[in-house]
C-alpha positions in Angstrom: 134.1 -65.2 -14.0 137.2 -66.0 -12.0 139.8 -68.4 -13.5 140.1 -71.9 -12.0 142.9 -72.1 -9.5 142.9 -68.4 -8.8 143.3 -67.3 -5.2 140.1 -66.0 -3.6 139.7 -63.9 -0.4 136.1 -62.8 0.0 133.8 -61.6 2.8 130.0 -62.0 2.8 127.0 -63.7 4.3 126.1 -67.4 4.3 122.8 -68.0 2.6 120.4 -70.8 1.8 120.9 -70.3 -1.9 123.1 -73.4 -2.3 121.4 -76.5 -3.7 124.3 -79.0 -3.6 126.8 -77.0 -1.6 126.8 -74.3 1.2 126.6 -70.9 -0.3 127.5 -67.3 0.5 126.6 -64.0 -1.1 129.8 -61.9 -1.2 129.9 -58.2 -0.4 130.6 -57.9 -4.1 127.1 -59.3 -4.9 128.4 -62.5 -6.3 127.2 -66.0 -5.3 130.0 -68.3 -4.0 129.5 -72.0 -3.2 131.9 -73.6 -0.8 133.7 -76.9 -0.6 134.4 -78.8 1.5 131.0 -78.1 3.1 132.0 -78.3 6.8 131.0 -75.0 8.3 131.0 -76.0 12.0 128.7 -73.8 13.9 128.3 -71.3 11.1 125.1 -71.1 9.2 122.8 -69.0 7.0 122.8 -65.3 8.1 126.3 -65.5 9.5 128.9 -63.1 8.1 132.2 -64.9 7.2 135.5 -64.3 5.6 136.6 -67.1 3.2 140.0 -67.8 1.7 140.8 -70.5 -0.8 141.0 -71.1 -4.6 138.5 -71.3 -7.4 137.5 -75.0 -8.1 137.9 -76.2 -11.7 134.9 -78.6 -11.7 132.4 -79.4 -9.0 129.0 -80.7 -8.3 127.9 -77.4 -6.8 126.5 -76.1 -10.2 126.0 -72.5 -8.9 128.1 -69.4 -8.7 131.8 -69.5 -8.2 132.9 -72.5 -6.2 135.7 -72.0 -3.7 137.9 -74.8 -2.3 138.0 -73.4 1.2 141.3 -73.3 3.1 140.1 -70.9 5.8 136.7 -69.7 6.9 136.2 -67.5 9.9 133.5 -65.2 11.3 133.6 -61.6 9.9 132.4 -58.4 11.3 
């Protein structure tokens, strides 16, 4: 588990695993949920790189929740 407030930089694939929040499965195998939930034209199956910090408490209730400061397509 990653400590709340810790910086996060992770690459992975957006999935439909999120119940309350958008989710991605990192290349490290972990589930991450993302807030704020605005993904623009990105959706499940898209590879993305996300930067942000670990949220302390959220309504996502799954995986490690990242407060996203940057999200972009990844290769």
